[in-house]
C-alpha positions in Angstrom: 0.2 -0.1 -0.4 1.5 3.5 -1.2 2.1 6.2 1.1 0.4 9.6 1.6 3.5 10.8 0.1 3.9 8.1 -2.9 0.4 9.3 -3.7 1.0 12.6 -4.0 3.9 12.0 -6.3 2.1 9.4 -8.5 -1.2 11.9 -8.9 1.2 15.2 -9.4 2.8 13.0 -12.3 -0.2 12.3 -13.8 -1.9 15.6 -13.8 -1.5 18.3 -16.1 -3.2 21.6 -14.8 -3.1 22.4 -11.3 -4.5 24.7 -9.1 -2.4 25.7 -5.7 -4.3 27.4 -3.0 -5.0 28.3 0.7 -7.3 29.7 3.0 -8.6 33.3 2.3 -7.4 34.7 5.8 -3.9 33.3 5.3 -0.6 33.7 7.2 3.2 33.7 6.1 3.3 30.2 6.4 0.5 29.5 3.7 1.5 31.6 1.5 5.1 31.3 1.3 4.4 27.3 0.9 1.8 28.0 -1.7 4.6 30.1 -3.7 7.1 27.0 -3.2 4.4 24.7 -4.6 3.9 27.1 -7.9 7.8 27.2 -8.1 8.3 23.7 -8.2 5.6 22.8 -10.1 6.8 25.0 -12.9 10.1 23.1 -12.7 8.2 19.7 -13.3 6.9 21.6 -16.5 3.0 21.5 -15.0 0.2 24.4 -16.1 0.0 26.0 -12.8 -2.1 28.6 -11.2 -2.0 29.8 -7.6 -5.3 31.4 -6.5 -6.2 32.9 -3.2 -9.2 34.7 -2.5 -9.0 38.1 -2.7 -5.5 38.3 -2.2 -3.5 41.2 -1.3 0.3 40.9 -0.6 1.3 41.3 2.7 3.9 44.2 3.0 6.4 41.9 4.7 6.3 39.3 2.5 6.3 41.2 -1.1 9.9 39.9 -1.4 8.7 36.2 -2.2 9.7 34.9 -5.8 6.6 34.5 -8.1 4.2 36.8 -5.5 3.2 38.7 -8.4 1.7 35.6 -10.3 -0.9 34.8 -7.4 -4.5 35.6 -8.6 -7.1 36.7 -6.3 -10.4 35.1 -8.2 -10.7 31.9 -10.6 -11.9 32.9 -13.9 -12.9 30.4 -17.1 -12.9 27.2 -14.6 -15.2 25.5 -17.5 -16.3 26.9 -21.2 -19.6 25.6 -23.0 -18.8 24.4 -26.3 -21.0 24.7 -29.4 -20.0 21.8 -31.8 -20.9 22.3 -35.6 -20.9 19.2 -38.0 -19.5 20.4 -41.1 -19.1 17.1 -42.8 -21.8 17.8 -45.6 -21.4 21.4 -45.8 -18.6 24.0 -45.2 -19.4 27.1 -42.9 -19.3 30.4 -45.3 -20.3 32.9 -42.3 -20.7 33.2 -38.8 -22.3 36.3 -36.7 -24.0 37.0 -33.3 -26.3 39.1 -31.5 -27.3 40.0 -28.0 -30.9 40.7 -27.5 -32.7 40.5 -24.5 -30.2 38.8 -22.7 -30.3 36.1 -25.4 -27.5 35.4 -27.4 -28.4 34.3 -31.0 -25.7 32.6 -33.3 -26.1 33.0 -36.9 -24.3 30.3 -39.2 -24.7 30.3 -43.1 -23.5 26.9 -44.8 -21.7 27.1 -48.6 -24.1 25.0 -49.8 -27.6 23.6 -48.4 -28.2 24.3 -45.2 -27.2 23.5 -41.7 -30.2 21.3 -39.5 -30.7 21.3 -35.6 -29.3 17.7 -35.8 -25.6 19.1 -36.6 -25.3 21.0 -33.7 -24.2 19.4 -30.3 -23.4 21.0 -27.0 -21.0 19.8 -24.5 -18.8 21.4 -21.8 -15.1 21.3 -21.7 -14.8 20.1 -18.3 -12.8 22.1 -15.5 -9.5 24.0 -16.3 -7.6 22.1 -13.6 -7.4 18.2 -13.0 -5.7 18.4 -9.7 -6.4 20.9 -6.5 -3.6 21.5 -3.9 -4.9 23.3 -0.6 -2.6 23.8 2.0 -3.3 24.8 5.8 -6.8 25.0 5.5 -9.1 22.7 7.8 -12.3 23.5 6.1 -13.0 24.1 2.1 -15.0 27.1 3.4 -12.1 28.9 4.7 -11.4 29.4 1.0 -13.8 32.0 0.6 -15.3 33.1 -2.6 -13.3 30.1 -4.7 -15.2 27.9 -2.7 -18.6 29.0 -2.6 -18.7 30.1 -6.2 -17.4 26.9 -7.4 -18.3 23.9 -5.0 -19.0 21.6 -7.7 -15.5 22.2 -9.0 -14.1 21.1 -5.8 -16.2 18.0 -5.3 -15.2 16.6 -9.0 -11.7 17.5 -8.8 -9.1 15.6 -7.2 -7.6 17.4 -3.8 -4.4 17.1 -2.1 -4.9 18.6 1.4 -1.7 19.5 3.4 -2.4 20.8 6.8 -0.3 20.0 10.7 -3.8 21.0 12.4 -5.7 18.5 14.1 -9.0 20.3 13.4 -8.7 19.6 9.8 -11.6 17.9 8.1 -10.0 15.8 5.8 -11.9 17.1 2.8 -9.2 15.9 0.2 -9.2 12.4 -1.7 -5.4 12.4 -0.5 -5.0 13.9 3.2 -1.4 14.5 4.4 -2.1 15.7 8.1 1.2 15.8 9.9 0.5 16.8 13.9 4.0 16.4 14.8 5.4 18.9 12.0 5.5 22.7 12.9 4.4 24.3 9.6 3.0 23.6 5.9 6.3 24.7 4.8 7.8 21.6 6.9 5.5 19.3 5.3 6.1 20.8 2.0 10.2 20.5 2.6 9.9 16.4 3.2 7.3 16.1 0.1 9.8 17.9 -1.9 12.7 15.9 -0.7 10.6 12.6 -1.5 10.3 13.9 -4.9 13.8 15.1 -6.0 16.0 17.1 -3.6 17.8 18.7 -6.5 14.3 20.4 -7.6 14.8 22.3 -4.5 16.5 26.1 -5.9 17.6 28.6 -3.7 14.1 30.4 -4.5 12.1 27.4 -3.4 14.3 26.9 -0.5 13.7 30.8 0.5 10.3 30.5 0.4 10.2 27.0 2.5 12.3 28.8 5.3 10.3 31.9 5.2 6.9 29.8 6.1 9.2 28.3 8.9 10.0 31.7 10.5 6.6 33.0 9.9 4.9 29.8 11.6 7.6 29.9 14.1 7.9 33.5 14.8 11.4 33.2 14.4 11.6 29.8 16.1 10.2 31.4 19.3 7.0 29.2 19.2 6.0 26.4 21.9 5.4 24.3 18.9 9.2 24.3 17.5 10.7 20.6 17.5 14.4 19.9 16.6 13.2 18.4 13.2 11.9 21.8 12.5 15.3 23.7 13.2 17.4 20.7 11.3 14.8 21.5 8.3 15.8 25.3 8.8 19.5 24.4 8.8 19.1 22.0 5.4 17.1 24.8 3.8 19.8 27.6 4.5 22.4 24.9 3.1 20.3 25.0 -0.3 20.5 28.4 -0.7 17.5 30.1 1.4 18.5 33.6 2.0 17.9 33.8 5.8 19.2 37.6 6.2 16.6 38.6 3.0 13.7 36.9 5.1 14.7 38.4 8.2 15.0 41.8 7.3 11.7 41.9 5.2 9.9 40.0 8.0 11.0 41.6 11.3 12.8 44.9 10.2 11.0 46.8 7.3 8.0 47.7 9.4 6.8 51.4 9.1 6.5 54.0 11.6 3.0 54.2 11.4 2.8 50.3 11.8 5.5 50.3 14.9 3.4 53.4 16.4 0.3 51.2 15.7 1.9 48.3 17.5 2.8 50.2 20.3 -0.9 51.4 21.0 -2.3 47.9 20.9 0.4 46.6 23.4 -0.2 49.2 26.2 -3.9 48.8 25.9 -3.3 45.1 26.1 -5.7 43.6 28.7 -6.2 40.0 30.2 -9.2 38.7 31.4 -10.7 35.2 32.6 -7.0 33.8 33.9 -5.5 35.3 31.3 -7.2 32.8 28.8 -8.6 35.8 27.2 -6.3 38.7 25.7 -7.4 41.6 23.9 -6.7 45.4 22.8 -8.1 47.7 20.7 -7.4 50.1 17.8 -9.7 53.5 17.6 -10.1 55.5 14.3 -8.1 58.5 15.5 -5.4 55.7 15.5 -5.6 55.0 11.9 -5.8 58.6 10.9 -3.4 59.0 8.2 -2.3 55.2 7.6 -3.1 52.6 5.2 -3.6 49.5 7.3 -4.9 46.3 5.3 -6.5 43.2 6.9 -3.5 41.5 6.6 -1.9 44.2 8.9 -4.2 43.6 11.4 -3.6 39.5 11.2 0.0 40.3 11.7 -0.7 42.2 14.7 -2.8 39.1 15.7 0.5 36.9 15.2 2.8 39.1 17.2 0.5 39.1 20.2 -0.1 35.6 20.0 4.0 35.3 20.0 3.8 37.0 23.6 0.7 35.6 24.9 0.9 31.8 23.9 -1.1 30.3 26.4 -4.0 32.4 25.9 -6.9 30.7 24.5 -8.6 33.6 22.5 -7.1 36.8 21.3 -9.2 39.7 20.4 -8.5 43.0 18.7 -10.8 45.7 18.2 -10.3 48.0 14.9 -12.6 50.9 15.0 -13.3 52.6 11.3 -15.5 55.7 10.6 -19.1 53.6 10.3 -18.0 50.1 12.0 -16.0 48.3 14.4 -14.2 45.2 13.1 -13.4 42.4 15.6 -10.6 39.8 14.7 -11.2 36.7 16.9 -8.1 34.5 17.0 -8.8 30.7 18.6 -5.4 29.3 20.1 -7.4 26.5 22.0 -8.1 23.2 19.5 -10.9 22.2 21.6 -12.9 25.5 21.3 -15.6 25.5 18.6 -16.5 29.3 17.7 -19.1 27.9 15.1 -21.6 29.0 17.2 -20.1 32.6 17.3 -19.7 32.5 13.6 -23.7 32.1 13.2 -24.6 34.5 15.9 -22.6 37.7 14.4 -22.5 36.5 10.7 -18.5 36.4 11.1 -16.3 35.3 8.3 -13.2 32.9 8.7 -12.1 29.7 9.6 -11.3 27.6 12.7 -8.3 29.6 13.7 -9.4 33.1 12.7 -12.6 34.8 12.3 -13.3 38.6 11.5 -16.8 39.8 12.3 -17.8 43.4 11.1 -20.4 45.1 13.7 -22.5 48.4 13.0 -21.4 50.1 15.9 -18.7 52.5 17.8 -15.9 51.0 19.6 -17.2 51.6 22.8 -20.7 49.7 22.5 -18.8 46.9 20.9 -16.5 46.6 23.5 -18.9 45.9 25.8 -21.2 43.6 24.2 -18.7 41.6 22.6 -16.7 41.0 25.6 -19.7 40.4 27.8 -20.4 37.5 25.2 -16.8 36.1 24.6 -16.5 35.5 28.9 -19.8 33.8 28.9 -18.5 31.7 26.1 -15.5 30.8 27.3 -16.7 30.1 30.8 -19.4 28.0 29.4 -17.3 26.0 27.0 -13.8 25.5 28.9 -15.3 24.4 32.1 -17.5 21.5 30.1 
């Protein structure tokens, strides 16, 4: 019986058109690993695309090779084909007209005429014959890519790579390595099993970026000796460690550093340090160009200082609403009831809520609700 790694290699070998994707609210590990897959599959002469719903490149990861090739939406996944039998008479003229939301196609034969029996209709099948999903616990976390094309995912072979126990095992091939620290680590060992000679400097740099992001520069409680050994091997393969560290940790703008300072100065702990929260008001954001990815980076930074907290909350006040970023650091907590109650979006790790309230009202209401949720669910 073949191992998952052998099945993955076999599936890639027989596939021609491959889609690489990850969850909409991604992290540095998922993004870097996705680019490593993109580069490796290109070396294998595969037709490959990397699509991440509504993708906007995080500033600190803009240095990654091939990041400009990431698409933020899927297009032309399937074509509708109208086939005309011209064995009896050749086509002389083709024209069309669109009227009242209907397309009419006019076909003129050189001799005689065409009959309805000469026309056949079919679809081309899907554009991709394989999907590689990275670090995503459920298909819903892929956002609009899945929501708008569920049949595509049900009818196409999926390779599902992850290290988190909450993964739904939605793939035809599921490689869920609970003892690994990052998707980049799983990816590296797969690439080695394929052919280590394929791992060039660019691929090694992507994978080391994923490891450093996932472990917060090797400070995570999940860090293992094997992960450190992987990092060492990637550096020996040409990964540019200095470039990675410089971009991840030494290129923050003054506005971002000031924002981090405000968040840290307001940091509060509740429920015996099980809940950590802070806030950013609209005055803090004046004159800045902060995006969702920047707030997620702040969450990840907070997590590095408060790794024993179950939930991390960041409130961000805009002119007409307050956004709430809720990070789940407890594998045993199910946040789905909160998603339904507040119409949130995200996955099992990170949920984002938008509330049409000012910061003060939102703080009071949401903190009370989250505290009750923690008490009711941690004491079960």
